[in-house]
C-alpha positions, 0 to 999 in steps of 0.5 A: 500500499505505497499510496495511502488510503484515507484512513492511513493518511489520517494515521500518518498525520496523527502520528506526526503531531503526536511523535513531534515530527513532520513530513516533507512535502516534495513538489514534483514536475516530472517522473524523474522528480517523482522517482527522486523523491520516492528514493529519498523517502525510502533511503530515509526510511520515512513516509512522505508527501508528493505534491504538484502545483498548478504550474507543475501540473501544467508542465506535466501535461506537456508544453503543447497541452497545458492542461493542469488536471491532465498533468495532475491526473497523469502524475497520480496514476504514474505514481500509483505504479512506480511507488508500489516498488518502494517500502514507504507510504506516500500521500499525493497532494496538490499545492497552492491553488488560488481562486482564479484556478479553482474551476481549472484545477482543484474542483475538477480533481475533487470531482474525479475523486468523488466519482472514484469514491462512488465506485468504492475506489480511493480518491485520486489525491489524498489532499488538496490545497485551497490558497485563499491568501489573496482574497479577504479572510471572509471570502477565504473562509466562505470558499473554504467551507464549501471546498471542505464540504466537498473534500470530505465527501471525497474523503480528501483532507483539504489544506487552506491558508490564512495570512500571506506567504511572501515571495513568489511561487508559480506567478503568485506573489506574496507581498512582504507586509504584516500579513506575513504573520497570522493573527489569533483573531484570524485563526479563531475566525477560521475555527468558527467557519470551518471547525476543528475537524468536525466539518471535515479534516484540513490542514492549516498553513498559518503564516509566521514570516514565511517567504517563498524562494531561496534565501541564506540562513537568517534572512527570513524573519520567522516567529514560530511563537505565532503558531503557539499562540494560535493553537493555544487561543483556538484550543482554549475556546474549543477544548482541544489540544493543538487543534490545528494540523499546521503546515510550514510553507516557505522554509528555505533559509530557515534555521533548524532550531526554528524548524524544530520549534514550529514542529513542536507547536503542531506542524505536521507538513513542511513544503520542500521545493526550491531546495530540491529543484537546486539539488536536481539541477546542480548535478546536471550543470556539473555533467555538462560542464565537465563533458562539454565536448561530449554533450555537444558536437564541437567543431563538426565532431560527433560527440559522445552518445553516452554522455548526452544520453538523458539517462547519463545526467538524469541518474545524477540529477535524481541522485542529488535531489534524493539526497536532499529529500533524505536530508529533509527527512532528518531535519523534520525528524521523520527518518525511521518513522515509516508505517510499514 
């Protein structure tokens, strides 16, 4: 059972919160990056989450097709086949979906899962993210309530975001302002609107200074204590310890102690994208620079087929990314925690 069932996914999230670790959620854009993520999880003996963004899904469908639903579906089906050979359990997730892409991405994918569930099958994806950070909180929560109901019927965990993650991802730009820090008022409003698990399970990306992109350690000004304040305020009102399953976005450049502090407050999932992109591409650049006269037919020569064969540099790319995934598991304390 390499792809988690809804019940197993719930168990994964519960175990992470109870045992004080978080799952790396690795963004992938191809079969190669998917294989690299699976390899990294297996080598760390960690279960994990594999996710695809709107841009990643479009890319997966092919540059002439550009269909996010086709790309995401193809990834999910491919993952079910290849993941069966790995001794870890993974969940499939879709990343940031803003309001203007709901009808072309998240909603159709949930519909596919509703149809699958009606036939006794598991949902296509185990979770989907609604990113309402760019709209007013009231509208964000109104849409979240509608989507959560639909996700619950499809046996899917929903992820939502309150506050704003700074930086840029897939063309969505988060401004660097006070909205980088979610307030307890916003968290209470969220719990009142969509419950604390009673209306359907969801994960919450609450912001505490997070910024998408790549930064040197110490550049991003995180305040993990914001998460503690949110959990305590909502927990006191609803009589539930750490009521939110929290998600950490924009973690590049974060100090390890900040990551561990965030996990202690109930973070169960941390998105990893920028760092694994570099880890995948760096070995490719090395290969090309070292084998310039082999990958190019310089001065009318014939080059070296074994050198420009995509498998030659592709294996190095996958190994580089897999190593970074394994490192992420170590940082998030999920190494050695696999279910099976």
